[in-house]
N, CA, C and O of each residue as an XYZ file, in Angstrom:
276
protein
N     124.834     95.854     74.942
C     124.002     94.668     74.961
C     123.338     94.523     73.594
O     122.679     95.447     73.116
N     123.508     93.403     72.994
C     122.901     93.219     71.685
C     121.407     92.948     71.820
O     120.940     92.368     72.800
N     120.691     93.379     70.820
C     119.238     93.254     70.835
C     118.865     91.890     70.255
O     118.895     91.694     69.040
N     118.524     90.976     71.109
C     118.131     89.648     70.661
C     116.702     89.352     71.109
O     116.037     90.209     71.691
N     116.243     88.156     70.839
C     114.856     87.808     71.146
C     114.586     87.776     72.648
O     113.472     88.082     73.074
N     115.582     87.411     73.459
C     115.381     87.403     74.906
C     115.137     88.814     75.429
O     114.276     89.027     76.283
N     115.894     89.769     74.915
C     115.734     91.150     75.360
C     114.378     91.709     74.940
O     113.704     92.377     75.724
N     113.989     91.436     73.721
C     112.695     91.922     73.233
C     111.551     91.282     74.008
O     110.587     91.960     74.363
N     111.651     89.986     74.273
C     110.568     89.325     75.015
C     110.504     89.812     76.457
O     109.415     89.908     77.024
N     111.645     90.121     77.058
C     111.633     90.665     78.422
C     111.004     92.059     78.436
O     110.251     92.392     79.351
N     111.312     92.869     77.426
C     110.712     94.202     77.342
C     109.207     94.117     77.147
O     108.456     94.893     77.737
N     108.766     93.180     76.323
C     107.327     93.007     76.112
C     106.634     92.452     77.355
O     105.468     92.758     77.605
N     107.349     91.638     78.136
C     106.767     91.069     79.356
C     106.474     92.153     80.383
O     105.590     91.986     81.224
N     107.198     93.253     80.324
C     106.926     94.367     81.236
C     106.031     95.410     80.568
O     105.132     95.953     81.210
N     106.265     95.693     79.298
C     105.560     96.775     78.612
C     104.080     96.544     78.400
O     103.271     97.439     78.644
N     103.717     95.363     77.953
C     102.296     95.085     77.681
C     101.451     95.116     78.957
O     100.395     95.750     78.961
N     101.879     94.449     80.051
C     101.089     94.580     81.286
C     101.059     96.001     81.843
O     100.081     96.398     82.478
N     102.126     96.770     81.610
C     102.132     98.150     82.102
C     101.087     98.992     81.386
O     100.413     99.809     82.013
N     100.948     98.800     80.095
C      99.935     99.540     79.337
C      98.532     99.101     79.758
O      97.644     99.935     79.936
N      98.337     97.799     79.915
C      97.026     97.299     80.351
C      96.675     97.801     81.749
O      95.523     98.134     82.025
N      97.667     97.852     82.622
C      97.442     98.347     83.979
C      97.074     99.823     83.965
O      96.229    100.261     84.746
N      97.700    100.588     83.088
C      97.383    102.016     83.004
C      95.924    102.233     82.618
O      95.243    103.073     83.207
N      95.442    101.479     81.632
C      94.033    101.607     81.244
C      93.098    101.162     82.365
O      92.079    101.805     82.618
N      93.440    100.069     83.033
C      92.590     99.559     84.110
C      92.544    100.539     85.280
O      91.474    100.803     85.829
N      93.695    101.072     85.659
C      93.715    101.991     86.794
C      93.026    103.310     86.468
O      92.483    103.956     87.364
N      93.037    103.717     85.217
C      92.324    104.937     84.842
C      90.825    104.765     85.047
O      90.159    105.648     85.588
N      90.303    103.628     84.614
C      88.862    103.373     84.778
C      88.502    103.176     86.252
O      87.524    103.741     86.743
N      89.305    102.368     86.950
C      89.010    102.086     88.355
C      89.164    103.340     89.202
O      88.362    103.591     90.101
N      90.195    104.125     88.913
C      90.441    105.336     89.707
C      89.322    106.345     89.607
O      88.896    106.914     90.613
N      88.842    106.571     88.393
C      87.761    107.541     88.243
C      86.470    107.043     88.897
O      85.724    107.826     89.485
N      86.213    105.751     88.791
C      85.034    105.190     89.457
C      85.175    105.231     90.975
O      84.204    105.470     91.693
N      86.388    104.995     91.450
C      86.622    105.012     92.899
C      86.409    106.406     93.475
O      85.824    106.551     94.548
N      86.879    107.428     92.772
C      86.685    108.787     93.263
C      85.195    109.121     93.330
O      84.743    109.750     94.287
N      84.442    108.710     92.331
C      82.999    108.950     92.356
C      82.315    108.233     93.504
O      81.405    108.778     94.130
N      82.754    106.996     93.786
C      82.157    106.242     94.893
C      82.531    106.840     96.239
O      81.711    106.877     97.156
N      83.775    107.312     96.361
C      84.219    107.895     97.638
C      83.493    109.211     97.912
O      83.207    109.529     99.066
N      83.196    109.972     96.872
C      82.458    111.223     97.060
C      81.075    110.939     97.624
O      80.574    111.684     98.466
N      80.458    109.853     97.153
C      79.114    109.535     97.633
C      79.123    108.858     98.996
O      78.277    109.160     99.837
N      80.078    107.935     99.233
C      80.160    107.208    100.505
C      81.598    107.263    101.004
O      82.472    106.603    100.442
N      81.848    108.020    102.024
C      83.199    108.244    102.539
C      83.832    106.965    103.094
O      85.057    106.842    103.091
N      83.039    106.027    103.563
C      83.574    104.805    104.170
C      84.132    103.813    103.144
O      84.656    102.769    103.532
N      84.035    104.109    101.868
C      84.553    103.221    100.821
C      86.021    103.495    100.468
O      86.525    102.949     99.487
N      86.706    104.324    101.243
C      88.092    104.663    100.927
C      88.983    103.417    100.948
O      89.774    103.214    100.027
N      88.866    102.590    101.972
C      89.708    101.392    102.098
C      89.525    100.401    100.956
O      90.500    100.027    100.305
N      88.290     99.970    100.702
C      88.095     99.026     99.590
C      88.492     99.590     98.220
O      89.008     98.863     97.372
N      88.253    100.875     98.014
C      88.618    101.466     96.729
C      90.131    101.564     96.569
O      90.649    101.430     95.461
N      90.833    101.794     97.660
C      92.299    101.829     97.605
C      92.849    100.459     97.213
O      93.803    100.360     96.442
N      92.245     99.419     97.746
C      92.660     98.062     97.395
C      92.350     97.776     95.927
O      93.166     97.172     95.230
N      91.188     98.199     95.453
C      90.819     97.954     94.060
C      91.720     98.703     93.080
O      91.954     98.225     91.970
N      92.219     99.851     93.472
C      93.144    100.587     92.614
C      94.503     99.906     92.588
O      95.197     99.955     91.572
N      94.894     99.272     93.685
C      96.220     98.653     93.778
C      96.283     97.266     93.136
O      97.373     96.819     92.780
N      95.177     96.586     92.980
C      95.180     95.214     92.456
C      95.765     95.109     91.039
O      96.552     94.193     90.801
N      95.431     95.987     90.092
C      96.004     95.822     88.746
C      97.525     95.976     88.699
O      98.161     95.496     87.760
N      98.111     96.628     89.684
C      99.557     96.814     89.703
C     100.297     95.489     89.833
O     101.480     95.407     89.504
N      99.615     94.453     90.309
C     100.266     93.149     90.413
C     100.605     92.577     89.047
O     101.509     91.749     88.933
N      99.890     93.006     87.998
C     100.227     92.539     86.649
C     101.625     92.996     86.251
O     102.373     92.236     85.636
N     101.980     94.222     86.593
C     103.309     94.732     86.256
C     104.375     94.008     87.070
O     105.451     93.702     86.555
N     104.082     93.737     88.328
C     105.049     93.015     89.166
C     105.280     91.613     88.614
O     106.419     91.150     88.554
N     104.218     90.943     88.215
C     104.373     89.617     87.616
C     105.108     89.686     86.277
O     105.889     88.791     85.953
N     104.865     90.731     85.506
C     105.609     90.918     84.265
C     107.088     91.121     84.519
O     107.923     90.636     83.756
N     107.422     91.842     85.597
C     108.822     92.032     85.967
C     109.465     90.707     86.356
O     110.612     90.442     85.996
N     108.737     89.881     87.084
C     109.265     88.563     87.473
C     109.505     87.704     86.236
O     110.534     87.036     86.136
N     108.568     87.717     85.298
C     108.730     86.949     84.066
C     109.937     87.464     83.273
O     110.716     86.673     82.740
N     110.088     88.785     83.197
C     111.239     89.351     82.475
C     112.550     88.940     83.137
O     113.526     88.634     82.452
N     112.572     88.932     84.458
C     113.783     88.482     85.173
C     114.087     87.014     84.866
O     115.240     86.639     84.654
N     113.046     86.198     84.845
C     113.246     84.785     84.538
C     113.716     84.579     83.095
O     114.520     83.688     82.824
N     113.224     85.386     82.190
C     113.647     85.272     80.795
C     115.122     85.640     80.649
O     115.864     84.975     79.926
N     115.545     86.704     81.341
C     116.918     87.177     81.191
C     117.944     86.401     81.990
O     119.140     86.492     81.715
N     117.497     85.639     82.975
C     118.486     84.908     83.782
C     118.603     83.454     83.353
O     119.389     82.702     83.929
């Protein structure tokens, strides 16, 4: 596969949100663990808050698919 602008833009559409998600989940995860230690009933909401940034990567994958197709 030759390296053209479509391939590079598809890679960036997945790579940049993945890096941003990693930083966001690191901050949210450490805060969530601290909150769960203090209040055990916060497990459900904190699990949702940790999962929300992952949608950026899924949307980046959809954009990359649209670029390549």
